[in-house]
C-alpha positions as CSV (number, residue, x, y, z in Angstrom):
1,M,-11.0,22.6,25.1
2,S,-13.0,19.5,23.6
3,T,-12.4,17.6,20.8
4,T,-15.0,19.0,19.0
5,E,-13.7,22.5,19.2
6,L,-10.6,21.8,17.8
7,A,-10.0,22.4,14.3
8,W,-8.7,19.1,13.1
9,F,-6.6,18.9,9.9
10,K,-4.9,15.8,7.9
11,S,-1.6,16.0,6.3
12,S,-1.5,17.6,2.6
13,Y,0.5,13.9,2.1
14,S,-2.6,12.0,3.1
15,G,-4.3,10.1,0.5
16,S,-7.9,10.5,-0.6
17,S,-9.1,7.7,0.3
18,G,-9.3,8.3,3.5
19,D,-7.3,5.2,5.8
20,D,-4.4,5.2,7.7
21,C,-4.3,8.6,8.5
22,V,-3.5,10.7,11.6
23,E,-5.5,14.1,12.2
24,V,-3.4,17.1,13.8
25,A,-5.4,19.8,15.9
26,V,-3.1,23.0,17.4
27,T,-3.7,24.9,20.7
28,E,-1.5,27.6,22.4
29,Q,-0.5,24.7,24.8
30,A,-0.1,21.6,22.8
31,I,0.1,20.0,19.1
32,C,-3.2,17.2,19.3
33,V,-2.8,14.2,17.3
34,R,-5.9,11.4,17.0
35,D,-6.5,8.4,14.7
36,S,-8.8,9.6,11.7
37,K,-10.5,6.6,11.5
38,D,-12.0,6.2,15.2
39,V,-11.9,10.2,16.1
40,T,-14.2,9.3,18.9
41,R,-11.2,7.8,20.9
42,S,-9.0,9.8,22.9
43,H,-6.5,12.2,21.4
44,F,-3.2,12.5,22.8
45,A,-1.3,16.3,23.0
46,V,2.3,16.8,23.1
47,G,4.3,20.2,23.5
48,G,5.6,22.2,20.9
49,D,9.3,21.2,21.5
50,G,8.2,17.6,21.7
51,W,6.3,18.0,17.9
52,A,9.4,19.7,16.6
53,R,11.7,16.8,17.8
54,F,9.2,14.3,16.5
55,V,9.0,16.4,12.7
56,S,12.6,16.3,12.6
57,F,13.2,12.8,13.3
58,V,10.4,11.8,10.7
59,G,11.8,14.0,8.4
60,D,15.3,12.2,8.5
61,A,14.2,9.1,8.4
């Protein structure tokens, strides 16, 4: 699946100015993450279990 086919979204916690944000797209196989300031750069993807551990870790911080 190409980057343009993914449904990218920003966190509801992102500010309206659009800076310093990441965007996320969910597929059946992975969670894709990219820099919203430069969407031409490659994104990275993690599996659902890895994403859940990351979100839990950030929530505890």
